[in-house]
N, C-alpha and C positions, 0 to 999 in steps of 0.2 A: 563234515571235515572237522578234525580236532583243533582246538585253539590252545592246547597245551604246548609249551615250548618243545621243540624237536628233541632236546636232550632228555626230556622227561616222558617221552612216549612209552606207555606201558606195553608189556608183552601181552598179546591178545589171548593166549591160552592160559594165562595165570588165573588162579582161583578167584581173586577179588574182581578182576576185570570181567568175569562171567556172572557176577552177582549184580543185582539191580542197585542203582544209586540209593533208592529209598531204603533198602535193607541195610546198606552200609551207613546211612544216616541214622537209622534207629540204633544200630550197634554203637556208633560214635557217641550219640546222646547218652546211652547207658554208661559208657566209660567216663564221660565228662561229669555226669551226675555223681558217679561213684567217687570221683577224685575230689569233689568239693563238699561232700556231706560229712567229712571228718577232717580233723587237723592232724591226724597221725601221718607223719612223713612216709611211713612204710607203704601206705596205700598207693600214692603216686609213683613210688619206686617200682612196685610190682606192675602197675599199669604201663609204665614207661618201658619196662623190660618186655612185657607182652607185646606192646606196639612195635618195638624194634624187631622182635621175632617174626611177627606177622608181616612187617614191612620187608624183611629179608627173604622170607620163604614164599609168601603167597600174594604179594602186591603186584609183582610184575614190573615194578619201577626200577630203573637203573640205579643201583646203589652207589656207584661212583659219583653220581651227580648230586645225590641227596645232601651230603655234608656241606657242599658249597651253597646249595639253595637255602639251607637252614642256618648258615653261619651268622647272618645278621641277627638272628634270634638270640645268639649267645650274649650279646650286650644287654638285651632286655632282661634275660634271665638273671644275669649277674647284678644288674641295677636293682631289680625288684627284690632279689635276695638280700642285698646289702641294706637297702632302705627298710625292708621289713624287719631285719635284725636290729637296726639302730632305733627304729621307732616303735618297737614292740613294747606293750604295757608291762610285760614281765620284767623289763629292765628296772622299773621303779619299785619292784617288790623287794624290800630289804631282807625278807626271810629266805630268799634264794641266794645261793652262792654265786660269787662273781667269777666269771670265766676270763674276762679281759676288761681292762680299763683303758680307754682311749681318751685322754684329756678328761673332760667332765662326763663323757659318755661311759655308762656302765653296761656291760653285756653279760647276760646270764645264759645258762644252758637252755631253758625253755624258749628264750628269744631266738637263739640260733636254730633250734629245732623248727620253730614256726617259720622262720625266714627261709630255711631250706625247703620246707614243705611248699611254700608259695612258689619258689623257683621251679620245683619239680612239677607243680601243677601246670605252669606255663609250658613246660616240655611236653607233658601229656596232651595238652590242648593242641600244640603244634603237630605232634606225631599223629594224633587222632584225625585232625583236619586233613593231613596229607593222605591218610588211609581212606578217608571218606571221599575226597574230591579228586585225588590223584589218578586212580585207576580208570576214570572215564572222563569224557569232555563235558562241558556245560550243557550241550544240546541233549545228551542222553539223560543228564540230571533233570532237565526241564521235562522231557518226555516221561520220565519215571514219576515225577511229582504230579503231573497232570493225569496220567492214566491210573496210577496206584493210589495216590492220596486225593485225587480229584481237586487239585488246586486249580483255580480259575485260569483259563488259557491266557487271558489278557495279562494277569499278574505274572504267571510263570514265564511266558515268552517275552513279555516286556522286560523282565529282569534279565533274561538271556540276551536280549538285544543290548541292554545297558552294559553287560559284561563284555560283549564283543566290541562295543564302541569304546570302552575305557582305554584300551591301548593306544587309540588314536590321539589321546590327550597329550601324550609326550611329543608326538609329531606336531600337534597344533602349537604347543609351547615353543618349540624350536622354530617353527615357521613364523610365528609372531615376532620372535626376537630378531630373526633375519630381516623381516620387513621393516622393523623399526631402525635397524642399523643402516639399511639402504636409504632410509629417509633422513639419516643424520641424527637420529635420536638415541644413539648408543650411550648408555650411562657411564659416568666417570666418577669413581669414588664409591664407597660403601653406602652412603646416604642416597645417592642417585640410583644405585642398584635396588635399594628397597622401594623407592618410589616407582621405579620402572617395573618392578614385580607386581605392584598394585595395578598399574595400567594393563599389564599382560593378563592378569586374572580377570579384569573387567571384560577384556576382549574375549577371553575364553568362556566367560559366563554367557555372553551374548551368543557366541557360536554354539555352545551347548544347548541353549534354549531353542535355537533354530533347528539343530539336529534332532532334538527331542520332538519338536513339532512334526518334522518330516517322518520320523519313525512312527509317531502316533497316527498320522494320516495313512501311512502304508499299512499298519496293522488293522485300522478300521476298514480300509479298502479290501482287505483279505478276510473280513468277517470275524475278527477276533472279539468284537463286542456285540455280535448279533444275538447272543443268548442261545443259539441253536447248537445241538450236539454235533461235534466235529469228528471226522475220521482221522486216523493217524497213520502216517506212512511207516513209521518205525514202531512196531508194537512191543511193549514191555510187559512181560508176564512174570509173576512170582513163581519161583521154582524151589527145589529142595536146597539148593545152595544158599538161597536167601534165608530160609528158616534155620539152616545150620549156622550161618553167620550170626544171626541174632541170638540163637541159643548159646553159641560159644562165647559171645560177648557178655551175655548175662552170667554165664558160669565163671568167666574170668573176673568179672566185677565182684561176684559173690566171694570168690577165693581171696581177692585183694582186700575185701572189707572184713571178712569174718574169720579167716584162718589166722590163728595166733602166730606171733613171731617165733 
Protein backbone atom coordinates (compact mmCIF):
# COMPACT_ATOMS: atom_id res chain seq x y z
CA UNK A 1 0.00 0.00 0.00
CA UNK A 2 1.38 3.43 -0.94
CA UNK A 3 2.29 5.94 1.74
CA UNK A 4 2.18 8.88 -0.67
CA UNK A 5 -0.50 11.45 0.09
CA UNK A 6 -3.71 10.62 -1.72
CA UNK A 7 -3.48 13.85 -3.73
CA UNK A 8 -0.11 12.80 -5.19
CA UNK A 9 -0.98 9.26 -6.23
CA UNK A 10 0.56 8.81 -9.70
CA UNK A 11 -1.20 7.37 -12.72
CA UNK A 12 -0.29 3.69 -12.95
CA UNK A 13 0.19 3.61 -16.71
CA UNK A 14 2.51 6.64 -16.85
CA UNK A 15 6.00 6.03 -18.21
CA UNK A 16 7.97 6.80 -15.04
CA UNK A 17 5.65 4.75 -12.83
CA UNK A 18 6.56 1.71 -14.96
CA UNK A 19 10.31 2.22 -14.56
CA UNK A 20 12.17 0.86 -11.56
CA UNK A 21 13.09 3.25 -8.74
CA UNK A 22 16.76 2.30 -9.09
CA UNK A 23 16.79 3.51 -12.71
CA UNK A 24 15.12 6.78 -11.73
CA UNK A 25 17.64 7.19 -8.93
CA UNK A 26 20.55 6.79 -11.35
CA UNK A 27 18.98 9.31 -13.73
CA UNK A 28 18.41 11.75 -10.87
CA UNK A 29 22.01 11.48 -9.68
CA UNK A 30 23.20 12.21 -13.23
CA UNK A 31 21.15 15.41 -13.33
CA UNK A 32 22.26 16.50 -9.86
CA UNK A 33 25.93 15.98 -10.71
CA UNK A 34 25.49 17.93 -13.94
CA UNK A 35 23.90 20.84 -12.06
CA UNK A 36 26.81 21.24 -9.60
CA UNK A 37 29.89 20.70 -11.77
CA UNK A 38 29.68 24.18 -13.29
CA UNK A 39 28.76 27.68 -12.08
CA UNK A 40 27.12 28.57 -15.39
CA UNK A 41 23.45 29.43 -14.59
CA UNK A 42 22.28 28.22 -18.01
CA UNK A 43 22.93 24.59 -17.02
CA UNK A 44 20.41 24.46 -14.13
CA UNK A 45 17.96 26.43 -16.29
CA UNK A 46 18.09 23.75 -18.98
CA UNK A 47 17.82 20.94 -16.43
CA UNK A 48 14.90 22.63 -14.68
CA UNK A 49 13.05 23.03 -17.98
CA UNK A 50 13.72 19.37 -18.83
CA UNK A 51 12.48 18.29 -15.37
CA UNK A 52 9.26 20.29 -15.78
CA UNK A 53 8.65 18.73 -19.21
CA UNK A 54 9.20 15.21 -17.84
CA UNK A 55 7.05 15.99 -14.81
CA UNK A 56 4.23 17.20 -17.06
CA UNK A 57 4.32 14.49 -19.72
CA UNK A 58 5.62 11.25 -18.21
CA UNK A 59 5.55 11.34 -14.39
CA UNK A 60 1.85 10.54 -13.95
CA UNK A 61 1.68 12.92 -10.96
CA UNK A 62 -1.31 15.30 -10.64
CA UNK A 63 0.09 18.64 -11.81
CA UNK A 64 -2.58 20.68 -10.03
CA UNK A 65 -1.21 19.58 -6.66
CA UNK A 66 2.50 20.01 -7.42
CA UNK A 67 2.73 23.84 -7.04
CA UNK A 68 1.12 23.70 -3.62
CA UNK A 69 3.49 20.95 -2.49
CA UNK A 70 6.55 22.87 -3.69
CA UNK A 71 5.38 26.30 -2.50
CA UNK A 72 7.41 26.23 0.77
CA UNK A 73 10.50 25.72 -1.37
CA UNK A 74 10.07 29.18 -2.87
CA UNK A 75 11.16 30.87 0.37
CA UNK A 76 14.30 28.72 0.51
CA UNK A 77 15.16 29.48 -3.11
CA UNK A 78 14.65 33.21 -2.62
CA UNK A 79 16.66 33.29 0.62
CA UNK A 80 19.59 31.34 -0.81
CA UNK A 81 19.62 33.50 -3.93
CA UNK A 82 19.64 36.78 -2.00
CA UNK A 83 22.28 35.67 0.50
CA UNK A 84 24.47 34.23 -2.26
CA UNK A 85 24.31 37.55 -4.13
CA UNK A 86 25.08 39.65 -1.05
CA UNK A 87 27.91 37.41 0.23
CA UNK A 88 29.56 36.69 -3.11
CA UNK A 89 33.29 37.40 -3.24
CA UNK A 90 32.77 39.06 -6.63
CA UNK A 91 31.25 42.06 -4.84
CA UNK A 92 34.66 42.93 -3.44
CA UNK A 93 36.36 42.99 -6.83
CA UNK A 94 36.77 46.67 -7.74
CA UNK A 95 37.57 45.81 -11.36
CA UNK A 96 33.97 44.71 -11.89
CA UNK A 97 31.24 47.22 -12.60
CA UNK A 98 28.67 47.92 -9.90
CA UNK A 99 25.11 46.92 -10.74
CA UNK A 100 23.52 48.13 -7.49
CA UNK A 101 24.59 49.78 -4.25
CA UNK A 102 22.53 49.02 -1.13
CA UNK A 103 24.08 51.04 1.69
CA UNK A 104 27.59 49.70 2.18
CA UNK A 105 26.79 46.57 0.16
CA UNK A 106 28.02 46.57 -3.43
CA UNK A 107 26.50 44.15 -5.95
CA UNK A 108 28.17 43.17 -9.20
CA UNK A 109 26.96 41.31 -12.26
CA UNK A 110 28.93 38.08 -11.58
CA UNK A 111 27.54 38.03 -8.02
CA UNK A 112 23.99 38.19 -9.35
CA UNK A 113 24.74 35.43 -11.85
CA UNK A 114 26.25 33.20 -9.16
CA UNK A 115 23.33 33.81 -6.77
CA UNK A 116 20.75 32.98 -9.42
CA UNK A 117 22.69 29.82 -10.28
CA UNK A 118 22.52 28.71 -6.63
CA UNK A 119 18.76 29.25 -6.50
CA UNK A 120 18.24 27.39 -9.76
CA UNK A 121 20.23 24.44 -8.44
CA UNK A 122 17.85 24.16 -5.50
CA UNK A 123 14.95 24.12 -7.98
CA UNK A 124 16.66 21.35 -9.96
CA UNK A 125 17.24 19.34 -6.77
CA UNK A 126 13.57 19.68 -5.78
CA UNK A 127 12.19 18.74 -9.19
CA UNK A 128 14.62 15.84 -9.62
CA UNK A 129 13.77 14.49 -6.16
CA UNK A 130 10.09 14.64 -7.05
CA UNK A 131 10.71 12.74 -10.29
CA UNK A 132 12.78 10.07 -8.51
CA UNK A 133 10.55 9.38 -5.52
CA UNK A 134 7.12 10.62 -6.61
CA UNK A 135 6.11 7.95 -9.16
CA UNK A 136 6.35 5.05 -6.67
CA UNK A 137 6.01 4.42 -2.96
CA UNK A 138 8.90 3.76 -0.50
CA UNK A 139 8.16 0.01 -0.46
CA UNK A 140 8.89 -0.34 -4.17
CA UNK A 141 12.02 1.79 -3.72
CA UNK A 142 13.28 -0.56 -1.00
CA UNK A 143 12.45 -3.63 -3.12
CA UNK A 144 14.32 -2.13 -6.07
CA UNK A 145 17.43 -1.27 -4.06
CA UNK A 146 17.56 -4.73 -2.48
CA UNK A 147 17.01 -6.71 -5.69
CA UNK A 148 18.87 -4.53 -8.20
CA UNK A 149 21.62 -2.89 -6.15
CA UNK A 150 21.88 -5.68 -3.56
CA UNK A 151 21.54 -3.30 -0.63
CA UNK A 152 21.39 -5.29 2.65
CA UNK A 153 17.83 -6.19 3.61
CA UNK A 154 18.28 -4.98 7.17
CA UNK A 155 19.39 -1.53 6.04
CA UNK A 156 16.85 -1.09 3.21
CA UNK A 157 13.77 -2.31 5.05
CA UNK A 158 14.90 -0.72 8.30
CA UNK A 159 14.98 2.62 6.51
CA UNK A 160 11.57 1.84 5.01
CA UNK A 161 10.19 1.15 8.49
CA UNK A 162 11.60 4.47 9.72
CA UNK A 163 9.97 6.32 6.82
CA UNK A 164 6.61 4.73 7.59
CA UNK A 165 6.92 5.53 11.31
CA UNK A 166 7.94 9.17 10.76
CA UNK A 167 4.35 10.47 10.19
CA UNK A 168 3.38 9.18 13.64
CA UNK A 169 5.69 11.74 15.26
CA UNK A 170 3.22 14.55 14.60
CA UNK A 171 0.50 12.56 16.35
CA UNK A 172 2.84 11.81 19.26
CA UNK A 173 3.61 15.52 19.62
CA UNK A 174 -0.09 16.42 19.79
CA UNK A 175 -0.86 13.55 22.20
CA UNK A 176 1.92 14.58 24.57
CA UNK A 177 0.68 18.17 24.54
CA UNK A 178 -2.89 17.09 25.29
CA UNK A 179 -1.72 14.87 28.16
CA UNK A 180 0.26 17.71 29.71
CA UNK A 181 -2.72 20.05 29.48
CA UNK A 182 -4.94 17.47 31.20
CA UNK A 183 -2.44 17.40 34.06
CA UNK A 184 -2.50 21.18 34.39
CA UNK A 185 0.94 21.64 32.86
CA UNK A 186 -0.14 23.91 29.98
CA UNK A 187 2.52 26.58 29.35
CA UNK A 188 1.80 30.27 29.86
CA UNK A 189 3.93 32.77 28.02
CA UNK A 190 6.66 32.35 25.38
CA UNK A 191 9.37 31.32 27.86
CA UNK A 192 7.17 28.59 29.32
CA UNK A 193 6.37 27.36 25.81
CA UNK A 194 10.07 26.96 25.05
CA UNK A 195 10.61 25.00 28.26
CA UNK A 196 7.53 22.88 27.56
CA UNK A 197 8.85 22.07 24.08
CA UNK A 198 12.01 20.68 25.66
CA UNK A 199 9.94 18.41 27.90
CA UNK A 200 7.91 17.20 24.93
CA UNK A 201 11.06 16.44 22.94
CA UNK A 202 12.43 14.36 25.82
CA UNK A 203 9.22 12.31 25.97
CA UNK A 204 9.29 11.85 22.20
CA UNK A 205 12.92 10.71 22.36
CA UNK A 206 12.06 8.02 24.90
CA UNK A 207 9.03 6.97 22.84
CA UNK A 208 11.13 6.81 19.65
CA UNK A 209 13.76 4.62 21.32
CA UNK A 210 11.09 2.20 22.52
CA UNK A 211 9.48 2.09 19.08
CA UNK A 212 12.86 1.48 17.45
CA UNK A 213 13.52 -1.42 19.82
CA UNK A 214 10.18 -3.00 18.93
CA UNK A 215 10.88 -2.59 15.21
CA UNK A 216 14.34 -4.12 15.58
CA UNK A 217 12.95 -7.12 17.44
CA UNK A 218 10.20 -7.57 14.84
CA UNK A 219 12.72 -7.47 11.98
CA UNK A 220 15.05 -9.92 13.73
CA UNK A 221 12.10 -12.25 14.35
CA UNK A 222 11.44 -12.23 10.60
CA UNK A 223 15.02 -13.15 9.80
CA UNK A 224 16.27 -9.86 8.36
CA UNK A 225 19.59 -10.33 10.16
CA UNK A 226 20.00 -14.06 9.47
CA UNK A 227 22.43 -13.60 6.58
CA UNK A 228 20.45 -16.09 4.49
CA UNK A 229 19.26 -15.33 0.98
CA UNK A 230 15.66 -14.13 1.09
CA UNK A 231 12.93 -14.51 -1.49
CA UNK A 232 10.85 -11.53 -2.60
CA UNK A 233 7.10 -11.28 -2.99
CA UNK A 234 7.36 -8.31 -5.40
CA UNK A 235 10.00 -8.98 -8.04
CA UNK A 236 11.68 -5.95 -9.62
CA UNK A 237 13.43 -6.47 -12.94
CA UNK A 238 15.33 -4.11 -15.19
CA UNK A 239 13.61 -3.50 -18.53
CA UNK A 240 13.99 -1.39 -21.62
CA UNK A 241 12.22 1.55 -19.99
CA UNK A 242 14.94 1.68 -17.34
CA UNK A 243 17.77 1.77 -19.86
CA UNK A 244 15.91 4.36 -21.91
CA UNK A 245 15.40 6.53 -18.82
CA UNK A 246 19.09 6.42 -17.90
CA UNK A 247 20.21 7.07 -21.49
CA UNK A 248 17.81 10.00 -21.83
CA UNK A 249 19.01 11.48 -18.53
CA UNK A 250 22.65 11.26 -19.65
CA UNK A 251 21.79 12.83 -23.02
CA UNK A 252 19.91 15.74 -21.41
CA UNK A 253 22.77 16.32 -18.96
CA UNK A 254 25.28 16.34 -21.82
CA UNK A 255 23.18 18.84 -23.76
CA UNK A 256 22.83 21.08 -20.71
CA UNK A 257 26.58 21.03 -20.07
CA UNK A 258 28.16 21.12 -23.51
CA UNK A 259 25.75 22.77 -25.96
CA UNK A 260 26.75 26.45 -26.26
CA UNK A 261 24.25 29.21 -25.60
